[in-house]
N, C-alpha and C positions, 0 to 999 in steps of 0.2 A: 608284356603281359602274357598270360597263358594263351597258347594257340587254340585251346579248346573253348575259349569264350566266344559267344556270339557277338557279331559286330554291334548289335544294339546295346550290349553291355559295355563293350570297349569304348564306344562313343561317349559314354557317361563317365567312365573311370580313368581312362588314359590321361596322362599329362597332369595328374594331381600332385600337390606337394607331398613331401614325405610325412607319414603319419607319426608325428611325435607330439607329446603334450603341448597344448596351447598353439599348435600350428593351425593355420586356416585350412578349411576343407578344400577351398578352391584357390587358384592363383589370382593375384590382384595385379592391376596394371602398375608399372613403375614409371613415373614421370620424371625421367632424368636423361639429359643428353650426355652427361659426363660421369665417369666412374673413377674412384680412387685407384691409383696405379698399384700394380703388383698382382693382379688377377688376370684371367683370360678374357675379360669382357672388353677392356681397352677403351671403347668409345661407343656412344649411343647408336651409331650407324652400323655397328657390328653385331649387336644383339640386344635382347630385351627379355625379361622374364615372361611377359605375356606372349611374345612370339614363341619362346621355347615351349611353353605349355601347349599352344595351338599346334605347333609343328610336331611335337611328340604324339599328339592325338591323331593328326592326319597321317603321320608316318605309320603308326600302329594299324590304322584302318586300311591303308593302301599297301602295306608290306615293304616300306622303304624309309628313307629319310626325307623330311620335308623342309622346304624353304618358303616363307611367305613374302608377298610383295604388296606394293601399294594398290594394285588393281590387277584384274585378270589380264588386261593388255600389257601391263608391266611384266607380268610373268611370261606372256607369250613373246614379248619383244626380247627378253633375256634368252629364251630358247632359240629364237630365230637368229640371234646374234652368234650362236654357236656355228652356224653355217659359214664355211670359209668364203672369202670374197671370190666371186665367180662360180660358187657352188650351185647345186640344184636341189630344190625341194619339190616333192610330190605332195599335192594338197587336194582335198575334196573340192569338187565343183560347187557343192553346197556346204557351207560351214558358217561359223559366226562371221558376220560381215566385217567386223573390225579387224580380225586376223587376216582375212582375205585381202582387205584394203591395204594393210601394212605390207603384205607380201607383194602386192601389185606396185606399191610405191618403191619398194626396194628393187624390184625387177626393172622399173622404169629408169632407175639411176645406174643400172648395170651391176649393182651390188651382188645380185643372185639371179638365178633362173627359176621360173615356176612352171610346173606342169600340173594342170587341173585334171582330175579324173573323177569318174563316178565311183565313189568309195565303196558303194554296195556291189560293184562289179569286181569281184576278187581277181579274176583273170586279167582284166585291164589294169588294175592297180599293181599287180605283180609284175606285169610287163613294163610298166612305166618306172618302177623303182630301180631297175637295173642302172647302175652308175649314179644314182642319186645320193646326196649327202644326208638328207632327212626325209622321212615319210611322216607326214602330219595326218593323223586320223581323228575324226570326230564321230562319235557314235553314242546315241542317235544324233543325226545331223540337225543343225539349226538352220532353217525351220522346216526342212523337208521331211524329217523324221526317218531318214534312211538308216539302216543298220549295217555297219561294216563287220566283216568276218575277222575280228581282231587276231585270233591265234594264227590263222594262215598268213595274214598280212605281216604280222610280227616276225614270223619265221622268214618270209621272203625279204623283208626289209633288212633284217640283221644279216642274212646271208649275203645281201648286196653291199653290206658295209654302211648302211644308212642308220642314223639314229631314229628310232621309232618313238614318236610322241603321240599320246592319246589325250585329247581334250575330253575329260570325264565329267564335265559340268552338269549335263542333263541327267546322267545316270547316278551320280554321287558315289562315294566309296561304299555305301551300303548295298547298292545294287550291282556294282561292277568294279572289279579290281584289275585294271589292265596290266599291271606289273606281273601279276600271277598268270595272265594270259600271254605273256611274252614281250610286252612293250618295255622300252628302256626308261621312258619318262611319262609321268602322268601330270596333266595340268588341270587346274580348276579356276574358274572365276568364282572365288569364294564369296563374292558379293551375292551370289544367288542362293542355292539351297543350303550351303554350309552355314552362312550367317543367318539367312532365312527370314529376316524381318525388314528388308528393304531400307536399311539404315547404315550400311557399311559398304565401302569400296575396298576390295581385298582380292588378291590372287594367291595361288599356291602352286608349287611344283613338288613332286615326289619322285625319287629315284632310288634304286637299290645299288647303283653304280657309284662308288666313292669318287672316282675321277670326274664323272659327270656332275656329281653334287658339288665338288670343289670348284669346277669351272663355272657353274651357275652361281654359287655363292660369291665368287670373285666378281661376277658381273653385277650382282646386287650391291655389293660393297662399293664398286667403282662407279656405277651409274646412280647410286643413291635411291633406287626404287623401293624404298623400305616402307613397311606399314607403320602407322603410329601405334603406340602402346594401347590407346583406348580402342582403336579399331580392331586390333588383334584380340583384345579381351572381349569385346562385343561379339566378334565372330566365334570365339571359343564358347561363350555363353549360349549363342544360338546353336552351335554344333551339338551341344549336350542334348537338345531335344529333337535332333534330326530324325531319329527312328520313329518317334511318335508323329511328327509333322508329315514325314514322307508316307507313313502308313495311311493316314487319313487322306492326304492329297492324292495318292496313287489310287486309292479306292474310289475317290470322287472322279478321277480322270477316266477310269474304266466305265463307271456309270454314265458319264457324259458322252463318251465315245459311242456307246450303244444307243443313247437317245439321239445323238446327232445323225447317225447313219439311217435312222428311221424318219428324219424330218424331210418333207418334200423339197425344201429349198436347198438342201445340202447335196452336192453331187459327189463328194468324196471325203472320207475321213482318213487321216493319216495318224495311226497309233499302233505301235507294234504289239500291243496287248490284244488287238482284234485277231481272231484266228485266221482271217483271210488277208491280213496285211502282209505285203511282200517280205517284211523283215521279222515276222512273228517267230518262225522256227529258229532263226539265227539268234534272236534276242533271248528266246527261251533257253537256248543252249549256253549262253555266256553271261546272262544276267540273272539275278535272283528276283527280279520284278521288272515291270515295264515303264515305270516312272510316272511323272505327273505333268508331262508336256504332251500336247497333241496339236494337230492342225486340221483344218477342214476348208473345203472350197465350195464356192457358190455357183458353179457352172459357168465361169467366165465373167460373172457380174462384179467387176471391181467397185463400181459405185455402190452396189448393194452391200458388199463386204465392208466398205467404209462406213456405211450407214449403220450396219450392225454394231460396229465398234463404238459408234457415237451415240447409240441408243440404249445402252445398258445402264442399270442403276447400281447394282452390286459390283459387277465386273469393272475393274479399273482399266481405262484405256491408257496403256503405258507400255514403254519399250522394254522393260526389264522382266524378270521372271524369278521363280523360286522363293517368293515371299509367302507369308501366311495368307495374304489376300490374293484372290484370283484376279488375273490380269489377261487382257487380250490385245491383239494388235494385228493390223494388216501390214505385213512386213514390207511390201513393195512401196509403201509410202516413203521409204527411205531411198534416196538416190543411189546409195552405195550397195543396196541389196542386189544380189545376183539376178540378172534379167531372166534366167530360166526358172526362177520362182514365180508361180502363177500370180497374176495381179490380184486375184480374188482370194488368195490364201490368207486365212486368219489363224494366227498362232495363239493357243491358249496355254497359260500357265495356271494350273489348277491349284487353288489354295485349300484351306482346311474348314471352310464354311459348311453348312449343311447342304448336302447334294441337291435336295429338292428345291432349295432356294436358288442355288446356282442355275439349275436347269430352268426354273420358271423365268428367271431374268433373261437368260439366253434365248429361250423360246419366244418371249414377247418381242425381243429385238429382231429375231429372225422373221417373225410374223409381220413385223412392221415394214419389211422389205416387200414391195409390190412387184 
């Protein structure tokens, strides 16, 4: 598509069928495991029309070629499998717990070595990447909301010979395009904002490197971590409204961050959209918005934080994020969460409801904590 188009237009129009008489306006799911011989499709594990439409759209948004997977973890596992046996990966100390747990499992078997760093400390990350095979970046981080300096880390990682991967789930392609910032690969848990309705498990990888794309495609074919056609179609349908959903959710998040910082029970708010947040300037430089995820703490009161999560009426107490409905969770309730995440930290995934209703519900839950 034209490079002059705004991403909010691209997200609606990319990946559409050819405009010929009687053609459908949008792609439809094709429910077949088998194809007639003679073409390039071959077999259902190798391709599907719904995948193609979704991948074309994500590729346009991120500036590369996309591959979709059965889940975000399937996409992450395919990337981690690129690390040679005995190789080393540099990863954030705070990131999605599923990815960190997988890295720890592989390190425990001797398959690879893992060095954890404060990804917001550029100097420390640059020093650690020397001799590494992969640099895994997540920005903003889950759930600490730290912001990595992606351009500087990408330069250092590539100079060291490492494959630079950025998990862009929180930011989405509309707010941040890591390939354009120098990364080799972008990863998404498309379950979250891309699909946007809490009804799909899906992952995606985007790269502009043809060799990397082929290596990842081989792993998807070989390991069978493919999305179903219905899941791909639902994610594509959800993706079409991402710009509108994100605009409302991001506005709501900024509103709630300001309200939370004024509440006497809240000791800290983590949101890069706040001018005094440690990651604010960096996020403003490399993102076109600050997103719809934030976190706050209750001054060390883990029991109080748990009570807040269990006392809301509108906010859903759930572990996922990126849906149209607002969700919250005390992340340390999970045994695999990193122990440096405060026990009292509550992560908020802000949805598209009316902001006053969201705040009223959150405020009553906070006020219920004595």
